[in-house]
Every structure is written in C-alpha cells, then in structure tokens.
A tleap script that builds the chain and sets N, CA, C and O, in Angstrom:
source leaprc.protein.ff14SB
mol = sequence {
  NLEU ALA ARG ALA CYS THR ALA THR ILE ARG
  VAL LYS LEU LEU LYS ILE GLY ALA ALA ILE
  VAL ARG ASN THR ARG ARG VAL ARG VAL LEU
  LEU ALA SER GLN HIE PRO LEU LYS HIE VAL
  PHE ILE SER ALA ALA ARG ALA MET ALA CPRO
}
set mol.1.N position { 16.900 14.723 -8.883 }
set mol.1.CA position { 15.556 16.112 -8.954 }
set mol.1.C position { 15.821 17.466 -8.298 }
set mol.1.O position { 15.125 18.479 -8.242 }
set mol.2.N position { 17.789 17.005 -7.520 }
set mol.2.CA position { 16.975 18.610 -6.586 }
set mol.2.C position { 17.777 19.683 -7.396 }
set mol.2.O position { 18.377 20.503 -6.702 }
set mol.3.N position { 17.896 19.823 -8.937 }
set mol.3.CA position { 17.939 20.256 -9.863 }
set mol.3.C position { 16.361 21.074 -11.248 }
set mol.3.O position { 16.088 22.094 -11.880 }
set mol.4.N position { 15.949 19.961 -11.018 }
set mol.4.CA position { 15.271 20.058 -12.413 }
set mol.4.C position { 14.144 20.435 -11.863 }
set mol.4.O position { 13.542 20.379 -10.791 }
set mol.5.N position { 13.959 21.196 -13.881 }
set mol.5.CA position { 12.280 22.390 -13.246 }
set mol.5.C position { 11.122 21.335 -12.829 }
set mol.5.O position { 11.117 20.143 -12.520 }
set mol.6.N position { 9.647 22.866 -13.042 }
set mol.6.CA position { 8.484 22.004 -12.989 }
set mol.6.C position { 8.706 20.935 -14.215 }
set mol.6.O position { 8.879 19.719 -14.139 }
set mol.7.N position { 8.652 21.700 -15.255 }
set mol.7.CA position { 8.344 20.756 -16.911 }
set mol.7.C position { 9.285 19.454 -16.700 }
set mol.7.O position { 8.719 18.366 -16.814 }
set mol.8.N position { 10.862 19.467 -16.362 }
set mol.8.CA position { 10.783 17.238 -16.385 }
set mol.8.C position { 10.547 17.631 -15.161 }
set mol.8.O position { 10.846 18.824 -15.190 }
set mol.9.N position { 10.095 17.298 -13.791 }
set mol.9.CA position { 9.202 16.549 -13.206 }
set mol.9.C position { 7.906 15.895 -13.573 }
set mol.9.O position { 7.511 14.736 -13.449 }
set mol.10.N position { 7.286 17.128 -14.130 }
set mol.10.CA position { 5.913 16.628 -14.369 }
set mol.10.C position { 6.362 15.683 -15.438 }
set mol.10.O position { 5.919 14.544 -15.289 }
set mol.11.N position { 7.115 15.867 -16.459 }
set mol.11.CA position { 7.668 14.607 -17.687 }
set mol.11.C position { 7.709 13.232 -17.433 }
set mol.11.O position { 6.981 12.416 -17.998 }
set mol.12.N position { 8.888 12.862 -16.253 }
set mol.12.CA position { 8.939 12.237 -15.104 }
set mol.12.C position { 7.228 11.352 -15.005 }
set mol.12.O position { 6.545 10.471 -15.528 }
set mol.13.N position { 7.250 12.325 -13.984 }
set mol.13.CA position { 5.209 12.272 -13.444 }
set mol.13.C position { 5.100 10.506 -14.086 }
set mol.13.O position { 5.144 9.371 -13.612 }
set mol.14.N position { 4.859 11.470 -16.082 }
set mol.14.CA position { 3.500 11.190 -17.320 }
set mol.14.C position { 4.018 9.984 -17.784 }
set mol.14.O position { 3.192 9.245 -18.319 }
set mol.15.N position { 5.196 9.579 -17.720 }
set mol.15.CA position { 6.579 8.746 -18.267 }
set mol.15.C position { 6.332 7.590 -17.247 }
set mol.15.O position { 7.089 6.731 -17.700 }
set mol.16.N position { 5.956 7.242 -16.553 }
set mol.16.CA position { 6.285 6.278 -15.256 }
set mol.16.C position { 4.593 6.498 -14.533 }
set mol.16.O position { 4.353 5.932 -13.466 }
set mol.17.N position { 3.363 7.463 -15.307 }
set mol.17.CA position { 2.314 7.100 -15.067 }
set mol.17.C position { 1.272 7.915 -13.983 }
set mol.17.O position { 0.052 8.080 -13.975 }
set mol.18.N position { 2.413 8.354 -13.047 }
set mol.18.CA position { 1.893 8.632 -11.889 }
set mol.18.C position { 0.368 9.748 -12.510 }
set mol.18.O position { 0.238 10.289 -13.608 }
set mol.19.N position { -0.741 9.764 -11.100 }
set mol.19.CA position { -2.219 10.216 -11.843 }
set mol.19.C position { -1.959 12.441 -10.833 }
set mol.19.O position { -1.903 12.782 -9.651 }
set mol.20.N position { -1.916 12.942 -11.652 }
set mol.20.CA position { -2.166 15.009 -10.706 }
set mol.20.C position { -3.637 14.878 -10.725 }
set mol.20.O position { -4.295 14.577 -11.720 }
set mol.21.N position { -4.365 15.268 -8.876 }
set mol.21.CA position { -5.572 15.380 -8.931 }
set mol.21.C position { -4.941 16.521 -8.453 }
set mol.21.O position { -4.034 16.702 -7.641 }
set mol.22.N position { -5.966 17.612 -9.479 }
set mol.22.CA position { -5.925 19.437 -9.088 }
set mol.22.C position { -7.163 19.936 -7.692 }
set mol.22.O position { -7.855 20.830 -8.180 }
set mol.23.N position { -7.528 19.712 -6.518 }
set mol.23.CA position { -8.519 20.576 -6.394 }
set mol.23.C position { -8.086 22.261 -5.801 }
set mol.23.O position { -6.984 22.627 -6.211 }
set mol.24.N position { -8.592 22.951 -5.193 }
set mol.24.CA position { -9.003 23.942 -4.205 }
set mol.24.C position { -7.501 23.995 -3.709 }
set mol.24.O position { -6.603 24.703 -4.163 }
set mol.25.N position { -7.429 22.976 -2.554 }
set mol.25.CA position { -6.496 23.474 -2.028 }
set mol.25.C position { -5.188 22.619 -1.759 }
set mol.25.O position { -4.655 22.743 -0.656 }
set mol.26.N position { -4.621 21.737 -2.723 }
set mol.26.CA position { -4.000 20.623 -3.614 }
set mol.26.C position { -3.952 20.687 -4.217 }
set mol.26.O position { -4.855 20.907 -5.024 }
set mol.27.N position { -2.184 20.474 -4.505 }
set mol.27.CA position { -1.902 19.442 -5.459 }
set mol.27.C position { -1.940 17.218 -5.211 }
set mol.27.O position { -0.779 16.874 -5.432 }
set mol.28.N position { -2.326 16.640 -5.062 }
set mol.28.CA position { -2.044 15.190 -4.969 }
set mol.28.C position { -1.517 14.510 -5.617 }
set mol.28.O position { -2.400 14.033 -6.330 }
set mol.29.N position { -0.361 13.984 -5.963 }
set mol.29.CA position { 0.344 13.004 -6.570 }
set mol.29.C position { 0.297 11.682 -6.624 }
set mol.29.O position { 0.897 10.888 -5.901 }
set mol.30.N position { -0.413 11.469 -7.476 }
set mol.30.CA position { -0.969 9.334 -6.912 }
set mol.30.C position { -0.191 8.115 -7.656 }
set mol.30.O position { -0.702 7.526 -8.608 }
set mol.31.N position { 0.841 7.852 -7.239 }
set mol.31.CA position { 1.867 6.911 -7.958 }
set mol.31.C position { 1.089 5.506 -7.751 }
set mol.31.O position { -0.036 5.269 -7.313 }
set mol.32.N position { 1.934 4.816 -8.147 }
set mol.32.CA position { 1.735 3.261 -8.806 }
set mol.32.C position { 2.381 2.698 -7.311 }
set mol.32.O position { 3.386 3.375 -7.100 }
set mol.33.N position { 2.146 1.580 -6.054 }
set mol.33.CA position { 2.312 0.955 -4.863 }
set mol.33.C position { 3.987 0.761 -5.618 }
set mol.33.O position { 5.047 1.093 -5.087 }
set mol.34.N position { 3.905 0.476 -6.236 }
set mol.34.CA position { 5.411 0.027 -6.349 }
set mol.34.C position { 6.245 0.405 -7.148 }
set mol.34.O position { 7.131 -0.401 -7.433 }
set mol.35.N position { 6.254 1.397 -7.617 }
set mol.35.CA position { 7.217 2.007 -8.281 }
set mol.35.C position { 8.931 2.340 -7.678 }
set mol.35.O position { 9.154 2.609 -6.498 }
set mol.36.N position { 9.888 2.264 -8.619 }
set mol.36.CA position { 11.005 1.999 -8.308 }
set mol.36.C position { 11.613 3.636 -7.511 }
set mol.36.O position { 11.936 3.368 -6.354 }
set mol.37.N position { 11.823 5.081 -7.802 }
set mol.37.CA position { 11.423 5.725 -7.537 }
set mol.37.C position { 10.708 6.283 -6.208 }
set mol.37.O position { 11.472 6.896 -5.461 }
set mol.38.N position { 9.830 6.211 -5.932 }
set mol.38.CA position { 8.439 6.180 -4.915 }
set mol.38.C position { 9.081 7.694 -3.688 }
set mol.38.O position { 8.879 8.859 -3.346 }
set mol.39.N position { 10.077 6.283 -3.455 }
set mol.39.CA position { 10.782 7.286 -2.567 }
set mol.39.C position { 11.424 8.798 -2.488 }
set mol.39.O position { 11.462 9.649 -1.600 }
set mol.40.N position { 11.930 8.726 -3.895 }
set mol.40.CA position { 12.245 10.041 -4.125 }
set mol.40.C position { 11.021 11.333 -4.284 }
set mol.40.O position { 11.085 12.379 -3.638 }
set mol.41.N position { 10.260 11.107 -4.974 }
set mol.41.CA position { 9.012 11.502 -5.086 }
set mol.41.C position { 8.381 12.172 -3.480 }
set mol.41.O position { 8.190 13.328 -3.103 }
set mol.42.N position { 8.237 11.159 -2.976 }
set mol.42.CA position { 7.999 11.581 -1.863 }
set mol.42.C position { 8.475 12.444 -0.854 }
set mol.42.O position { 7.700 13.085 -0.144 }
set mol.43.N position { 10.345 12.527 -0.689 }
set mol.43.CA position { 11.040 13.110 -0.494 }
set mol.43.C position { 10.605 14.430 -0.633 }
set mol.43.O position { 10.084 15.170 0.201 }
set mol.44.N position { 10.874 14.608 -1.731 }
set mol.44.CA position { 10.757 15.855 -3.007 }
set mol.44.C position { 9.398 16.507 -2.482 }
set mol.44.O position { 9.125 17.707 -2.488 }
set mol.45.N position { 8.792 15.700 -2.133 }
set mol.45.CA position { 7.229 16.482 -2.072 }
set mol.45.C position { 7.532 17.241 -0.401 }
set mol.45.O position { 7.817 18.426 -0.230 }
set mol.46.N position { 7.374 16.182 0.709 }
set mol.46.CA position { 8.044 16.716 1.854 }
set mol.46.C position { 8.671 18.521 1.276 }
set mol.46.O position { 8.173 19.607 0.978 }
set mol.47.N position { 9.918 17.939 1.381 }
set mol.47.CA position { 10.432 19.440 0.928 }
set mol.47.C position { 10.049 20.364 0.641 }
set mol.47.O position { 10.438 21.331 1.297 }
set mol.48.N position { 9.266 20.557 -0.271 }
set mol.48.CA position { 8.501 21.441 -0.612 }
set mol.48.C position { 7.623 21.985 0.165 }
set mol.48.O position { 7.413 23.193 0.053 }
set mol.49.N position { 6.961 21.256 1.065 }
set mol.49.CA position { 5.419 21.447 2.082 }
set mol.49.C position { 6.391 22.253 2.267 }
set mol.49.O position { 7.595 22.407 2.066 }
set mol.50.N position { 4.738 23.099 3.083 }
set mol.50.CA position { 5.103 24.071 4.073 }
set mol.50.C position { 4.364 23.627 5.544 }
set mol.50.O position { 4.532 24.315 6.551 }
savepdb mol mol.pdb
quit
C-alpha cells in the first residue's frame, strides 16, 4: 500500500467491509476486529496522522 493511490485504498477498504465515518474534524475507519490486514491499515493511518 506504500504506493497506492487513495482510490485503491478506498476500494480495498470497501472490499473488507470497513465503515468510513467522517465529521468536521476527523475521518474514522472502522475495521472488523479480526481483519487479517488490520495492522497494515493502522500503520498507514499512524504514518498519515499529524
């Protein structure tokens, strides 16, 4: 996912059934607790966080 564009990441999240919740200050991605690649998405989110 290091070189993936946002559309690719969004499609992968949709395929795993993630819920994306957006409000005025933040975007939350809700993954299933047993998702096999959960650690990858958590690492990516931490890398993008300010």
